NUDRENNU-548740 format. One line per field, with one value per residue (C-alpha): residue number from 0; residue in one letter; x, y, z. Coordinates in steps of 0.001 Angstrom, whole numbers, padded with zeros to 6 digits. Layout:
<sites>
seq	[NUM, ...]
type	[A, ...]
xx	[X, ...]
yy	[Y, ...]
zz	[Z, ...]
</sites>
This chain:
<sites>
seq	[0, 1, 2, 3, 4, 5, 6, 7, 8, 9, 10, 11, 12, 13, 14, 15, 16, 17, 18, 19, 20, 21, 22, 23, 24, 25, 26, 27, 28, 29, 30, 31, 32, 33, 34, 35, 36, 37, 38, 39, 40, 41, 42, 43, 44, 45, 46, 47, 48, 49, 50, 51, 52, 53, 54, 55, 56, 57, 58, 59, 60, 61, 62, 63, 64, 65, 66, 67, 68, 69, 70, 71, 72, 73, 74, 75, 76, 77, 78, 79, 80, 81, 82, 83, 84, 85, 86, 87, 88, 89, 90, 91, 92, 93, 94, 95, 96, 97, 98, 99, 100, 101, 102, 103, 104, 105, 106, 107, 108, 109, 110, 111, 112, 113, 114, 115, 116, 117, 118, 119, 120, 121, 122, 123, 124, 125, 126, 127, 128, 129, 130, 131, 132, 133, 134, 135, 136, 137, 138, 139, 140, 141, 142, 143, 144, 145, 146, 147, 148, 149, 150, 151, 152, 153, 154, 155, 156, 157, 158, 159, 160, 161, 162, 163, 164, 165, 166, 167, 168, 169, 170, 171, 172, 173, 174, 175, 176, 177, 178, 179, 180, 181, 182, 183, 184, 185, 186, 187, 188, 189, 190, 191, 192, 193, 194, 195, 196, 197, 198, 199, 200, 201, 202, 203, 204, 205, 206, 207, 208, 209, 210, 211, 212, 213, 214, 215, 216, 217, 218, 219, 220, 221, 222, 223, 224, 225, 226, 227, 228, 229, 230, 231, 232, 233, 234, 235, 236, 237, 238, 239, 240, 241, 242, 243, 244, 245, 246, 247, 248, 249, 250, 251, 252, 253, 254, 255, 256, 257, 258, 259, 260, 261, 262, 263, 264, 265, 266, 267, 268, 269, 270, 271, 272, 273, 274, 275, 276, 277, 278, 279, 280, 281, 282, 283, 284, 285, 286, 287, 288, 289, 290, 291, 292, 293, 294, 295, 296, 297, 298, 299, 300, 301, 302, 303, 304, 305, 306, 307, 308, 309, 310, 311, 312, 313, 314, 315, 316, 317, 318, 319, 320, 321, 322, 323, 324, 325, 326, 327, 328, 329, 330, 331, 332, 333, 334, 335, 336, 337, 338, 339, 340, 341, 342, 343, 344, 345, 346, 347, 348, 349, 350, 351, 352, 353, 354, 355, 356, 357, 358, 359, 360, 361, 362, 363, 364, 365, 366, 367, 368, 369, 370, 371, 372, 373, 374, 375, 376, 377, 378, 379, 380, 381, 382, 383, 384, 385, 386, 387, 388, 389, 390, 391, 392, 393, 394, 395, 396, 397, 398, 399, 400, 401, 402, 403, 404, 405, 406, 407, 408, 409, 410, 411, 412, 413, 414, 415, 416, 417, 418, 419, 420, 421, 422, 423, 424, 425, 426, 427, 428, 429, 430, 431, 432, 433, 434, 435, 436, 437, 438, 439, 440, 441, 442, 443, 444, 445, 446, 447, 448, 449, 450, 451, 452, 453, 454, 455, 456, 457, 458, 459, 460, 461, 462, 463, 464, 465, 466, 467, 468, 469, 470, 471, 472, 473, 474, 475, 476, 477]
type	[M, F, W, F, E, L, D, R, T, S, R, L, P, Y, I, R, Q, I, Y, E, H, L, R, L, K, I, L, R, G, E, L, R, G, G, E, R, L, P, A, T, R, R, L, A, E, D, L, G, V, S, R, T, V, V, V, E, A, F, T, Q, L, Q, G, E, G, Y, L, V, G, R, A, G, S, G, T, S, V, A, H, G, A, S, L, D, P, W, P, A, S, L, P, R, P, V, A, T, S, T, V, D, A, Y, A, G, N, R, D, L, V, D, F, R, T, G, A, P, A, L, E, R, I, P, R, S, W, L, G, R, R, L, R, S, I, C, L, G, A, A, A, V, D, Y, G, Y, G, P, P, E, G, C, L, D, L, R, A, A, L, S, R, Y, L, A, R, T, R, G, V, H, S, H, P, D, G, I, V, V, S, T, G, A, A, E, G, L, F, L, A, T, R, L, L, L, D, P, G, S, T, V, V, V, E, N, P, V, H, E, H, F, Q, A, T, L, R, F, C, G, A, S, L, H, A, V, P, V, D, E, D, G, M, R, T, G, D, L, A, S, V, P, G, R, P, A, F, V, L, V, T, P, S, H, Q, F, P, T, G, G, I, L, P, V, Q, R, R, I, E, L, L, Q, F, A, T, A, R, D, C, R, I, V, E, D, D, Y, E, S, E, F, H, F, R, G, T, A, V, S, S, L, Q, G, M, D, P, G, R, V, I, Y, L, G, T, F, S, K, I, I, S, P, A, L, R, V, G, Y, L, V, L, P, P, D, L, V, I, R, A, R, E, M, K, F, L, V, N, T, H, S, P, F, L, E, Q, K, L, V, A, E, L, L, E, S, G, E, L, E, R, H, V, R, D, M, K, Q, I, Y, R, H, R, Q, R, V, L, L, A, A, L, S, R, A, F, G, A, H, C, L, I, S, G, T, A, A, G, L, H, V, V, A, R, F, P, G, I, T, F, T, E, A, L, V, N, D, L, E, S, A, G, V, R, V, H, P, V, T, H, H, A, I, L, P, G, T, Y, R, D, Q, V, I, L, G, F, G, N, L, P, D, S, R, I, E, E, G, V, R, R, L, Q, R, V, L, W, S, E, S, A, I, Q, R, K, A, S, P]
xx	[-017817, -019528, -017128, -015812, -014923, -016119, -013585, -014216, -012104, -013507, -015842, -017953, -021201, -021278, -024579, -022501, -019322, -021716, -023431, -020129, -018876, -021757, -022491, -018544, -018902, -021890, -020484, -017492, -019125, -018310, -021781, -023746, -026917, -029528, -026842, -028738, -027535, -027660, -030600, -030605, -030030, -027310, -025224, -025876, -024655, -021869, -020184, -021427, -023790, -027532, -030115, -031411, -028036, -028116, -031675, -031231, -028190, -030229, -033044, -031086, -029439, -032619, -033916, -031149, -031737, -028875, -030793, -034242, -036278, -039268, -041578, -040463, -037515, -035237, -033156, -031010, -028526, -030543, -029656, -027799, -026099, -022733, -020067, -018839, -016061, -014914, -014220, -010656, -011517, -012379, -009744, -010405, -012198, -012029, -014844, -013735, -012106, -011083, -014012, -011895, -007823, -007168, -008560, -006463, -003200, -003244, 000343, 001378, 002605, 001923, 003646, 000822, 000384, -002345, -003631, -004436, -004643, -008081, -007911, -008228, -010731, -013227, -015729, -018090, -018371, -019034, -022048, -023584, -023460, -024615, -027847, -028387, -028213, -030410, -033140, -033005, -032858, -036045, -038000, -036722, -032787, -033257, -034000, -031676, -029540, -027766, -024524, -022374, -023315, -025147, -024659, -023745, -020650, -019640, -019780, -018150, -015110, -014987, -013993, -012231, -009782, -009061, -008221, -006098, -004588, -004940, -007777, -009526, -012764, -017004, -019182, -020503, -017099, -016991, -018069, -018520, -016790, -016348, -012781, -009406, -009718, -013140, -011853, -009075, -011118, -013672, -010789, -009584, -012529, -013144, -009696, -008955, -009357, -008440, -005018, -003937, -000579, -000909, 001929, 002840, 005564, 007560, 007101, 003487, 000465, 000034, -003779, -003251, -001613, -004232, -006894, -005208, -004258, -008275, -009192, -007025, -004281, -000643, 002000, 004832, 006612, 009252, 011239, 011175, 013917, 013935, 011949, 009446, 008700, 012354, 010240, 013084, 012747, 009318, 010698, 010818, 007429, 005929, 003122, 000122, -000546, -004171, -003148, -000282, -000595, 001051, 001432, 003436, 002563, 004273, 004853, 004151, 005556, 008783, 007748, 009371, 007736, 007402, 009400, 007808, 010656, 009467, 005674, 006330, 008013, 005086, 002640, 004314, 004448, 000885, 000524, 002501, 001319, -002292, -003318, -004460, -002716, -004679, -003514, -003716, -003064, -002067, -001857, -001092, -002403, 000384, 003478, 006093, 008311, 007022, 003577, 001750, 003019, -000048, -001586, -000768, -004233, -003855, -001560, -003973, -007401, -008255, -005613, -005590, -008286, -007421, -008229, -008827, -010395, -010951, -009790, -006399, -007629, -010530, -010922, -010967, -014577, -015820, -015879, -016232, -013746, -014144, -012840, -012167, -013008, -012464, -016056, -015724, -015531, -018140, -021146, -020013, -018357, -021585, -023000, -020416, -020637, -024514, -023976, -021246, -023099, -025593, -024424, -022450, -024421, -026294, -025292, -021393, -021635, -023770, -021139, -018269, -020178, -020648, -016835, -015710, -018294, -017858, -013787, -013440, -011996, -008915, -008460, -008813, -005781, -003741, -004023, -003155, -000061, 001511, 000627, 002054, 005249, 005980, 005245, 007622, 010473, 009655, 010245, 013031, 015136, 013806, 015695, 018842, 019168, 018860, 020690, 022513, 023847, 022598, 019422, 018616, 015769, 013699, 010236, 010262, 009100, 005434, 002784, 002201, 004942, 008893, 010997, 013855, 016328, 018782, 021740, 022870, 019383, 016282, 013044, 012342, 009253, 011268, 012185, 008808, 007241, 010171, 009524, 006021, 006530, 008198, 005401, 006554, 004666, 006652, 005384, 008615, 008543, 009310, 005289, 004760, 007779, 006829, 009845, 010545, 013475, 013446, 014013, 014230, 016314, 013599, 010303, 007609, 007164, 003576, 003647, 000195, -002094, 001033, 001306, 004651, 005806, 004185, 006608, 009116, 008677, 007980, 011667, 012969, 011666, 012927, 016163, 016531, 015318, 017452, 020550, 019993, 022126, 019621, 019081, 022703, 022943, 019884, 022130, 024002, 021198, 020046]
yy	[-040512, -037147, -034271, -032584, -034130, -032322, -031052, -033029, -030654, -027094, -025005, -024778, -026420, -029736, -027788, -024478, -026091, -028620, -024975, -023545, -026233, -026535, -022392, -022092, -024944, -023564, -019699, -021224, -023059, -026172, -027265, -025856, -024672, -027786, -030306, -032817, -033530, -036654, -037697, -035827, -039212, -040929, -037056, -037826, -041497, -040350, -037408, -039265, -037134, -037043, -036416, -033440, -031932, -032244, -030825, -027628, -026868, -027496, -026134, -022520, -022851, -023177, -020186, -017670, -019012, -021386, -024894, -025747, -028665, -030081, -032835, -036073, -034645, -034121, -031033, -029123, -026153, -023099, -021472, -018108, -018845, -018902, -015997, -016828, -015581, -015203, -011331, -010730, -008551, -011396, -013636, -017279, -018412, -021330, -023836, -023470, -020493, -019615, -018900, -016615, -014864, -017574, -021031, -022002, -023526, -024731, -025574, -022244, -020572, -016835, -013920, -011745, -008671, -007040, -010500, -011004, -014801, -015592, -018975, -016633, -014629, -015135, -016804, -018003, -014989, -013039, -015562, -014955, -011446, -011048, -013650, -011137, -008126, -009625, -011065, -007588, -005087, -002967, -003394, 000329, -000575, -002961, -000152, 002969, 004423, 007921, 007959, 009139, 005594, 004406, 006585, 003750, 002935, 006518, 007250, 004040, 004937, 008244, 006687, 003798, 006682, 009122, 006138, 004042, 006767, 009851, 011126, 013928, 013478, 013866, 011362, 013494, 014463, 010730, 008964, 005406, 003459, 000252, 000274, 002613, 002070, 003901, 006139, 007559, 007971, 009978, 012039, 012788, 013724, 016419, 017774, 017241, 019989, 018365, 018268, 019331, 018139, 015375, 015118, 011332, 008392, 006529, 003974, 003825, 001596, 000896, 000726, 004369, 005296, 004102, 005835, 009277, 009224, 008263, 011225, 013334, 013558, 014828, 012934, 014573, 011816, 012244, 009171, 007698, 006073, 003910, 006794, 007447, 010051, 012246, 015994, 017710, 017187, 018821, 022091, 020610, 020673, 023506, 025589, 024824, 020876, 019338, 017232, 015207, 011286, 009628, 006205, 007686, 004658, 002205, 003648, 001000, -001315, -000212, 000130, 003258, 004987, 008932, 010483, 013323, 016065, 014924, 015216, 018664, 019469, 018191, 020016, 023072, 022323, 021727, 024917, 027094, 026018, 025885, 022100, 018913, 015975, 012608, 010184, 006337, 004877, 001451, -001517, 000821, -001197, -004053, -002508, -004618, -002596, -000120, 001698, 002551, 005650, 008338, 010012, 012888, 013695, 014336, 017080, 018626, 017796, 020826, 020028, 016051, 013514, 010266, 007279, 003815, -000060, -002998, -005285, -006202, -006536, -008628, -009680, -007561, -009721, -007289, -004064, -001476, 001584, 005400, 008647, 011217, 014768, 018326, 019837, 022034, 018951, 016579, 018019, 017700, 014241, 012706, 014157, 012358, 009120, 008931, 009692, 006742, 003661, 005323, 004048, 001200, -002171, -001705, -005275, -005352, -001553, -002801, -005827, -003478, -001275, -004105, -005526, -001716, -001269, -004752, -004726, -008320, -005663, -004740, -008229, -009831, -006971, -008058, -011802, -011212, -009289, -012225, -014145, -011615, -011078, -014702, -015768, -012230, -014076, -017574, -015775, -013761, -016798, -018836, -016004, -015667, -019574, -019445, -016384, -015171, -011709, -011943, -010614, -007411, -006807, -004080, -002474, -004844, -002922, -003023, -004798, -007683, -007971, -007136, -005833, -008420, -006912, -008846, -007120, -008264, -009880, -008367, -009255, -009155, -010426, -013413, -014385, -013850, -016263, -018654, -018213, -018800, -021890, -023136, -022803, -019870, -015805, -012536, -009396, -006756, -003396, -001897, -002522, 000140, 002623, 005661, 006054, 002910, 000840, 001396, -000823, -004236, -006135, -005614, -007892, -007473, -010831, -010839, -013217, -012421, -015323, -018144, -020537, -021648, -024262, -022385, -019449, -022292, -023761, -020895, -019592, -022989, -022590, -018902, -019837, -022982, -020529, -017351, -020101, -021461, -021365, -019523, -016641, -016024, -015463, -013049, -010740, -009465, -008561, -005295]
zz	[-038209, -040038, -041206, -037870, -034122, -031063, -028172, -025574, -023354, -024422, -022293, -024984, -024990, -027595, -029016, -029550, -031353, -033774, -034510, -035152, -037500, -039579, -039696, -040756, -043618, -044987, -045086, -046555, -049292, -048163, -047591, -050881, -051247, -051212, -049959, -047628, -043838, -042136, -039823, -036209, -035035, -037036, -036303, -033092, -032874, -034881, -032569, -029512, -027902, -027386, -030403, -028349, -028727, -032462, -032473, -030761, -033200, -036565, -034825, -034085, -037426, -039510, -037425, -038804, -042749, -042894, -042733, -044137, -042954, -044838, -043792, -045377, -047281, -044000, -043495, -046283, -046830, -047514, -050842, -050614, -047118, -048150, -048089, -051836, -052715, -048862, -048344, -048342, -045203, -043060, -041751, -042160, -039464, -037452, -035988, -031946, -030291, -026746, -023894, -022229, -022104, -019360, -021993, -025141, -024107, -020573, -020121, -021212, -018445, -019181, -017384, -018122, -016069, -014050, -013033, -009369, -008260, -009067, -007697, -004034, -004953, -001500, -003768, -000712, 000885, -002263, -003106, -000251, -000302, -003537, -002987, 000017, -002215, -004911, -002684, -000644, -002920, -003744, -006911, -007517, -007491, -010897, -012804, -014029, -011802, -011449, -013926, -010779, -008915, -005701, -002746, -000453, -002769, -002902, 000803, 001741, -000917, 000387, 004167, 002921, 000741, 003106, 005533, 003454, 000396, 002151, -000589, 000437, -001044, -000553, -001939, -004332, -005494, -006769, -010462, -010628, -013328, -014963, -014268, -014615, -018334, -018168, -015529, -017773, -020843, -018880, -017870, -020937, -022386, -019471, -019911, -023708, -026528, -029795, -030702, -027071, -025451, -022695, -020673, -019989, -018496, -020718, -020599, -020008, -021004, -024481, -023659, -021968, -025138, -027375, -025410, -024828, -029106, -029816, -027837, -029723, -027552, -028620, -026333, -024815, -023027, -020214, -019349, -015987, -013620, -010779, -008747, -011245, -013319, -013977, -012826, -013730, -017320, -017599, -018253, -021767, -021926, -024113, -023532, -021496, -021796, -021042, -018414, -016795, -016493, -013705, -012008, -008776, -006244, -008879, -012132, -014972, -015902, -014480, -010442, -009613, -006743, -006689, -003899, -002217, -003797, -007127, -006096, -005075, -008472, -010531, -008340, -008711, -012646, -012976, -010854, -012969, -016260, -014917, -015778, -014415, -013225, -013486, -010760, -011764, -008150, -009979, -007495, -004454, -002164, -002423, -001252, 000290, 001993, 004710, 004537, 001497, 000093, 000409, -002847, -004875, -004695, -001117, -001886, -004101, -004310, -006496, -009012, -009066, -010789, -008755, -010443, -008756, -009285, -007774, -010387, -008921, -005674, -006311, -009719, -013404, -013501, -011026, -013298, -010783, -010631, -009503, -010148, -007189, -008838, -007828, -007490, -010784, -013045, -011279, -013277, -016369, -015102, -014474, -017868, -019548, -017593, -018800, -022185, -022349, -020742, -018751, -015271, -013897, -012669, -009384, -007893, -007980, -006823, -003616, -003169, -002981, -000839, 001451, 000961, 001992, 004610, 006420, 006780, 004328, 001798, 003806, 005589, 001560, 000897, 003838, 003321, -000622, 000454, 002017, -000901, -003234, -001261, -001137, -005168, -005741, -003555, -005403, -008851, -007625, -006279, -009394, -011503, -009645, -009770, -013643, -014719, -011838, -012997, -016475, -014983, -013543, -011427, -010665, -009401, -006261, -004166, -004935, -007398, -009109, -011849, -011658, -014821, -015858, -018095, -019830, -020980, -024430, -025391, -027642, -026953, -030757, -032076, -033387, -029965, -028337, -030503, -029847, -026177, -026651, -028728, -025625, -023647, -021648, -022502, -021519, -022104, -023451, -021989, -025287, -026448, -023761, -024881, -026845, -028462, -030700, -030123, -026473, -023793, -026059, -023608, -020943, -020073, -017503, -015489, -013476, -010956, -009575, -011193, -011053, -008302, -007320, -009587, -012635, -011789, -011444, -014455, -016621, -015609, -016371, -019943, -020436, -019615, -021474, -024840, -023630, -023494, -026799, -029419, -031573, -028522, -028731, -032494, -032087, -029190, -031884, -034315, -034373]
</sites>
């Protein structure tokens, strides 16, 4: 056998695996300039692949300057191709890598948040419609589109949001984004002067915190409780903030739903301080008690920017989101979208427009609500069996996750690592807290992408570690 073995279980093609193994050995200086490589036929036999695979890998390496080949002399390592010494600023690489966030340790039970049931994506329908769109599109559709998005999607969105979320909009007031993250970035750049204050919930998604700080915002944190943002605390906000960022339909990560009294108080605050509100309508489609709460935007369309995405409804791979904007911000938002990435992908926009117009999306949402309600019940039952009164659950009214509080247990980095070593990954709420050291006894448990058996196995693994002697000792640690 030669210097390495191929990973037969990896989704990385053999050509790429051979290329990566050899490239990194050359860069690290394990293969020196002038050193001969074995013949492609011999290496193919050693690795158990066809000679064509090895030839393709060698050809790629020669094209990039790592190898040289001469007739009658075989193939050797090119001089000057190693990083010697290895730069201190670069981590030591490995020859193989995970293909995506769901690859790697396939036995790991990951209670990740925001992950829908990927196995339930309506692939057949999507495939048929996407093929039809590709064949039926005009040549001009494959060029550059308008930065605000195609009219078909914006018109369909306007009707859908009015019907399902009580959003007041016109197609001209919608800008299509590549998801909620880009939507927040655009809204922030629209409203924020560097150094200005943004009022946020505490806790709030760490990615959103990073986006706001990247744009130069100073964050003023307002605590949340079981009903979302404690709007009575807004009086402590100094001056005129740039905007308030809020998730009223399903607070992330605690799961609270903002009642109408607090919504009115928030709108009154924004009016008095002459600032905007950015509403992230997080996971509003998947509510399990009564009917969905209407949007905040519907109560004051001129004051609120509404953000939405199809990542949780369909798939994170379908990069389609949107902003619903007050009229005075539309032109600047289109200009900014053009500067950021010109326009969103045409094919995905047409696909989502057809999902909306055909009614297929709402049927899919109804089906998924039943599945997620069931999975939540499985998770709650498993936690009750395993921990009883030692585990307190919140955030069950909607969404694809719950928050579990374990009084007396601190989810330190060491404990989280122990859990991962035992085959279960949890996500501490403290990672999303603005004030350090808070919420350290709470974890977010996402269930959207986990079948029943994996949910139950994950809870069993969680129980084994938390009830172990090492975890009990850590309870008393600061």
